[in-house]
Every structure is written in structure tokens, then in C-alpha cells.
C-alpha positions, 0 to 999 in steps of 0.5 A, spaced: 441 542 905 446 545 900 452 541 903 448 534 903 446 535 896 453 536 894 455 530 898 450 526 894 451 528 887 459 527 889 457 520 891 453 518 886 458 521 881 463 516 884 459 510 884 458 512 876 465 513 875 466 506 879 461 502 875 464 505 868 471 503 871 469 496 872 466 495 865 471 491 860 472 493 853 477 489 848 478 493 842 480 488 836 482 490 829 484 485 824 486 489 817 483 485 811 478 481 815 472 480 812 465 482 815 462 476 820 461 475 827 466 474 832 466 471 839 470 472 845 472 466 849 475 464 856 479 458 858 477 455 865 479 448 867 479 443 861 474 447 857 473 454 853 467 458 854 464 463 850 464 470 854 461 475 848 459 476 841 461 482 837 460 484 829 466 485 825 465 492 821 468 493 814 474 496 817 476 489 821 474 492 828 471 488 833 469 491 840 467 486 846 464 490 852 460 488 858 458 491 865 462 486 869 469 485 869 474 479 866 477 475 870 485 475 869 487 469 864 487 467 857 482 468 852 481 467 845 478 471 839 474 466 835 470 466 828 466 460 827 470 454 830 476 457 828 481 461 833 484 467 830 489 468 836 490 467 844 491 473 848 492 475 856 487 479 860 490 483 866 486 489 865 479 491 863 481 496 857 485 492 852 487 494 844 490 489 840 491 490 832 494 486 827 493 483 820 491 477 816 498 476 813 501 474 820 496 475 826 502 474 831 508 477 828 504 484 826 500 484 833 500 491 836 498 492 844 495 497 848 493 496 855 496 492 861 503 489 861 502 481 860 500 481 852 507 485 851 511 479 854 506 474 851 506 476 844 514 478 844 515 470 846 510 468 841 513 472 836 520 469 838 518 462 838 515 463 831 521 466 828 525 460 831 520 455 829 521 457 822 528 457 822 528 450 825 523 448 820 528 450 814 534 446 817 529 440 818 527 440 811 534 441 808 536 435 813 532 430 808 537 431 803 543 428 806 545 422 809 544 421 817 552 420 818 554 425 813 558 432 815 552 436 812 547 433 816 551 434 822 552 441 821 545 442 820 543 438 826 548 443 830 545 449 827 538 446 830 541 445 836 544 452 837 537 455 835 534 450 841 539 453 846 538 460 844 530 459 845 532 456 852 536 462 854 531 467 851 526 463 856 530 463 862 531 471 861 524 472 860 523 468 867 528 473 870 525 479 867 518 478 868 518 473 874 511 472 877 508 474 870 502 470 868 506 469 861 512 466 865 508 462 870 504 459 864 511 457 860 513 454 867 506 450 867 507 447 860 514 445 860 516 438 861 522 436 865 528 434 861 531 427 864 539 427 865 543 422 863 542 416 868 548 415 873 552 408 872 548 405 878 541 407 876 536 402 874 531 402 868 526 406 871 531 412 873 528 416 867 521 415 869 522 416 876 526 423 875 520 425 870 515 424 875 519 427 881 520 433 877 514 434 873 511 439 877 517 443 878 516 451 878 509 450 877 506 456 880 501 453 885 499 459 888 497 463 881 490 462 881 490 465 874 493 458 871 486 456 872 484 460 866 488 457 862 489 450 859 495 448 863 493 446 870 488 441 868 492 438 862 498 438 867 494 434 872 491 430 867 497 428 864 500 426 871 494 422 873 493 418 866 500 417 864 505 417 870 501 414 875 499 406 875 492 405 874 490 402 880 486 405 886 491 406 891 496 409 886 491 414 884 488 416 891 496 417 893 496 422 886 490 426 887 492 427 895 498 429 892 495 434 887 490 437 892 496 438 897 499 442 892 493 447 891 490 447 898 492 454 899 489 456 893 482 456 894 480 457 886 485 451 884 483 447 890 475 448 889 476 446 881 481 440 882 477 437 888 470 438 884 473 436 877 477 430 880 471 427 884 466 428 878 471 424 874 472 418 878 465 418 880 463 417 873 469 413 871 467 406 867 474 403 870 473 398 875 475 399 882 476 407 881 469 408 885 474 407 891 477 414 889 471 417 889 469 414 895 476 417 898 475 424 896 468 424 898 469 422 905 476 425 906 475 432 903 467 433 902 464 430 908 470 431 913 471 438 911 464 440 909 467 446 904 463 452 905 462 453 897 459 446 896 451 446 897 448 442 903 443 439 899 449 437 894 453 434 900 448 430 902 447 427 895 454 426 895 455 423 902 449 418 900 452 416 894 459 415 897 456 411 903 452 406 898 459 405 894 463 404 900 461 397 902 462 395 895 469 397 893 474 392 891 477 388 897 472 389 901 467 383 904 461 383 900 454 384 904 450 378 906 444 377 902 438 373 905 433 371 900 428 365 899 429 359 895 425 358 888 420 354 893 419 360 897 419 355 903 426 356 906 431 362 907 438 362 903 444 366 904 450 368 901 455 367 907 453 360 907 456 358 900 462 354 901 466 355 894 473 358 892 469 363 888 462 365 888 459 369 883 453 374 885 449 375 879 443 379 880 438 379 874 431 380 872 427 375 867 424 381 864 431 385 862 433 384 855 440 384 857 439 379 862 436 374 857 442 374 853 447 374 859 444 369 863 444 363 858 452 365 857 453 365 864 450 358 865 455 356 859 461 358 863 458 355 870 457 349 867 465 349 865 467 351 871 463 349 877 467 343 878 473 347 879 470 350 886 466 356 883 458 357 885 453 362 882 449 365 887 443 368 883 438 373 885 432 375 882 430 382 882 423 382 881 418 382 886 413 377 882 417 370 881 413 367 876 417 369 870 423 368 874 421 361 875 419 359 868 426 362 866 430 358 871 426 352 868 427 353 861 434 354 861 436 349 867 439 354 871 442 349 876 446 354 881 443 357 887 437 361 886 433 366 890 429 372 891 424 375 895 417 371 896 411 373 899 411 378 905 418 377 905 423 383 902 430 383 902 434 389 902 439 386 897 437 392 892 440 397 897 446 393 899 448 392 892 446 399 889 442 395 884 439 401 879 440 396 873 441 389 871 444 384 871 449 386 876 455 381 877 460 380 882 466 375 883 468 373 890 473 369 893 472 364 898 472 369 904 467 373 900 471 379 899 470 382 892 475 381 887 471 384 881 464 387 879 459 390 874 462 386 868 460 382 862 460 375 862 466 375 857 470 379 862 467 374 868 470 368 864 477 371 863 477 373 870 475 366 873 480 363 868 486 367 871 484 366 878 483 358 877 489 358 873 493 361 879 490 356 883 492 350 879 499 353 878 499 353 886 497 346 886 502 344 881 508 347 885 506 344 891 506 337 888 513 339 885 516 341 892 513 335 896 516 330 891 
């Protein structure tokens, strides 16, 4: 019994010790800092989030503590909306002491290893930036081609060279540290002088090809800085052509890079899928459908809830038939007399506008007469409108048609007949507008009447140019 009791006490003691060890405690002291409330925040992906709150005592001391552990990454001390400083967490017990005269320059650190590297780097940059700023202020006093100007510029170049040497040595001395990987992550490629035979796109192609050089895709800690999100966003927004096929190629490239790093992969896939599902740019729903079908629906990741997967799959399957370039689903409805069926695929026109609307919709009341004006201008050039009333009661719909002389093809549900166009065309609001070519392939969709008119003019002018060129060749 005595032995069992001793064993239990030892075990409980070990558990208590383990629990105490797992708690975090960040001690911060800022000399001459006013009494106020301070916040501890952490970076995650594209955002920064509050983790803890503490009062600043009269000595400028702040203690952030909790029973859980802090994920390794970059954190900030904030007062109100103002950031006091960033620091790195690589241990659960840290002490950071400084003063208001020079927060970074006077920082003293205890605990962990990363912050010594990080703040040495920040202090060095701060010193060198001050030197460069001094020289740049002097430059304004001299002509650009003067010897004085060139001498000062040479000093600036020397300092820039020193900074590069310092960073190179930091990478050598602290390879694999978060500081080193973070610096690599925020660096941009330096484009060399183009070879004599290179074309004008050399700089862009080199920059894009080497954009992720040295990025530590195996370091999950970078997710807890702004670097990973900012870098991938820049690549997609600035270095990738903004059309679906190019974006799909780019997101596949990024996801392949992080495939073996579960935290980065989970974040990247979730963020990219959400981003392109919510995109207001026409055609980008193709990126969402691609991600949903080829990653979520195909791989069924364990971390994604089954109910969410079902909703995602339902949304992707609804949008898939309506992507740009696909043949639009056929619509079968009854005519205004409710006597015969009409269908979209029977329309013979170079371009067909599918217009799904409601006479009770405020936006439709404004857009429909505008569409009528456009139609009257282009109907003799091979354009037809296939307009579908979205309501089940047709009296107001027929009255609106007659009042505004909507002399295009009109159809709707009638009697016991109920079409499935609402499901086929993902109709959650009205009006819905699609522009189709002669083969009923979707050229553009979900646009304003003004955008539709511009799109029609573009395609019709191309048709006219093609016809003119054919006439010229026949002569």
C-alpha cells in the first residue's frame, strides 16, 4: 500500500509538473511606458488575432500567461491599435525588456534562441537604414551627375552591399532558424541583366520563375507570420495572368509545394478555395470548382468535416455546368399563352442572351427596359434574347411584357408545368444574364446590362471585321 501511495503521489507530481511546464509566460518590461492595457496577438495566414490581455503596471511591466502553449511563430505586443513591437516565440518562457526611446535598439531578451537572432537582425537593419536615410537627404543638395552625388550614391551602394553580406552570413550561421526562413520568405528575386538574345519578357519570366527560391515550404512556422499568405497572394495577383486556366495552374503549383507540410497545405487549400468561391471576377468560379473537385471531393481530407464536404460538393456540382466555355443547360418553358413549349436549344442566332428575371424584382424593373433598348439595337445583327420569368404566377410578368413591348422570346412556368431552370442556372437572385454563342456555349455571365452591351459590341465587331477581311480576300 505504501508503495502504491508513493507511486500515485509521484505520478500526480509529475503531471502537475508537466502541466506547469506547458504553460506560457511572456514577461515584457518597457521603461517609461504609461499604465494601460496591452494585448498579445499572433499571426496566422492573412490575419493577426488577439491571444491574451494584460495590464501594464506603473513599472511598465506586462505579464502574458496562460495554461496552454503558444505555437511557434511571430507575435506582437499591442496597445490599442498601435503595435509596440514584433517578436518570435520559440519557447514558452520569454522575457523582453526595452524602453520607449528605442524599442528595438534597446531590446534585451531572455529565453529561447530566436529572438536574439531576430532582434540582432532588426537592430542592424535599423542602424543601416538610418545611415542610408542620412545620405539620401544629402543627395537632394546635389545635381544627379555631379561628383558629390555620385560619391554619396557610392556610399549608399556600399551600405546595401554590407546588408546583403550580413544577411548571407546570418543564413550561414543560423540555417533553419525561423528568422532565417522568414527573411528568405520576404525576399524578392533580383533580376540579372538580360542576355543579348532575350526578349522583353525576360525580367518578368525570371522574376516569376525564381519567386519562391529559398522559401522554406517545409517550415510550418511561416504560417504564423504574414510571409506565406502575402507571398502566395502576390504570386497569384501580380505574377499570374488573371484568367481561370492560368490561375488554376498557379494554385496547383502552390499546393504541390506545400503538399508535404500539413499545416501549410490545409491553410492554403482552405484559403484558396474560399477566395475563389467568393470571387466577384467573372470566370473565377472555375478555380473554385477545380479545387473542390480535385482536392476536396477527390482526396476527402480528414480535417474537413463531412457535412462541409457535402455542401462544398453540392456547390461545385451546381456551378460546374455553368462555367465559361461550357454548353449552357437547355431550358424548356411555356410561352406567354401557356399553350406550347419553347426551348433554348431551338433558338437559331449567332448570339443568344439568356435572361432570367422577375417583374417584382426592383433591379429587374430597371435592367429589363435597358436590355430592351440594347436588343432593339442589335437584334438585326444576329442577337436573340431568351427571357424566362422566374415567378410561378404569370399575371404581373405578362403585364410587364406588354407594357414594355418585350418582343423577344418569352417563356415561363405555366399551369401544372414546372421547369428546372432555377436549379440548372443556380438562380438565387434575379436578374441572371448569360451570353451564349451560336453553339450555346457560355461566353460571359452574371453581368450588368451595360457590361452585356459592351461584350456584344466586342463580339459583333469581331464578326464584322471577319466578314470585311473575307470580302477583301475574295476581291
